[in-house]
C-alpha positions as CSV (number, residue, x, y, z in Angstrom):
1,X,22.2,-5.0,11.9
2,X,22.6,-2.9,8.8
3,X,25.1,-4.8,6.6
4,X,25.3,-2.1,3.9
5,X,22.5,-3.4,1.7
6,X,19.9,-1.0,0.6
7,X,16.3,-2.2,0.4
8,X,13.8,-0.5,-1.9
9,X,10.3,-1.4,-0.6
10,X,8.5,1.1,-3.0
11,X,9.1,-0.9,-6.2
12,X,7.1,-4.1,-6.0
13,X,6.4,-6.3,-8.9
14,X,2.9,-7.5,-9.6
15,X,-0.5,-6.4,-8.2
16,X,-0.8,-5.6,-4.5
17,X,-1.8,-8.4,-2.2
18,X,-5.5,-8.7,-1.6
19,X,-6.9,-7.6,1.7
20,X,-8.1,-10.5,3.8
21,X,-11.1,-8.5,5.1
22,X,-12.6,-7.7,1.7
23,X,-14.8,-10.1,-0.2
24,X,-13.4,-11.6,-3.4
25,X,-14.3,-9.9,-6.7
26,X,-17.6,-10.8,-8.2
27,X,-19.4,-11.4,-4.9
28,X,-21.8,-9.1,-3.1
29,X,-21.2,-8.4,0.6
30,X,-23.7,-9.7,3.1
31,X,-26.7,-7.5,3.9
32,X,-26.0,-5.1,6.8
33,X,-27.3,-6.2,10.2
34,X,-29.4,-4.0,12.4
35,X,-27.7,-2.7,15.5
36,X,-30.2,-4.4,17.8
37,X,-28.5,-3.3,21.0
38,X,-28.5,0.4,20.0
39,X,-32.1,0.1,18.9
40,X,-33.1,-1.4,22.3
41,X,-31.3,1.2,24.3
42,X,-32.9,4.0,22.2
43,X,-36.3,2.5,22.6
44,X,-36.0,2.1,26.3
45,X,-34.8,5.7,26.8
46,X,-37.6,7.0,24.6
47,X,-40.3,5.1,26.6
48,X,-38.7,6.2,29.9
49,X,-38.7,9.9,28.8
50,X,-42.3,9.7,27.6
51,X,-43.4,8.1,30.9
52,X,-41.8,10.8,33.0
53,X,-42.9,13.6,30.7
54,X,-46.6,12.6,30.6
55,X,-46.4,11.5,34.3
56,X,-45.3,15.0,35.3
57,X,-48.0,16.5,33.0
58,X,-50.7,14.4,34.7
59,X,-49.4,15.4,38.2
60,X,-49.5,19.0,37.2
61,X,-53.1,18.7,35.9
62,X,-54.1,17.0,39.1
63,X,-52.6,19.7,41.3
64,X,-54.4,22.5,39.6
């Protein structure tokens, strides 16, 4: 496979190739989107914790 030719990949001519995932120069990226799934899970867990917390508090008040 090696036919004796040496390859120098470090010396490239010209500017580096543009990355396909970056927007072109002079444009602004789209506004960031809210992570709606994470917000929904956090809200659900917060409500669940508060319901159990205050439910146990109310049961303890009723017992005494």
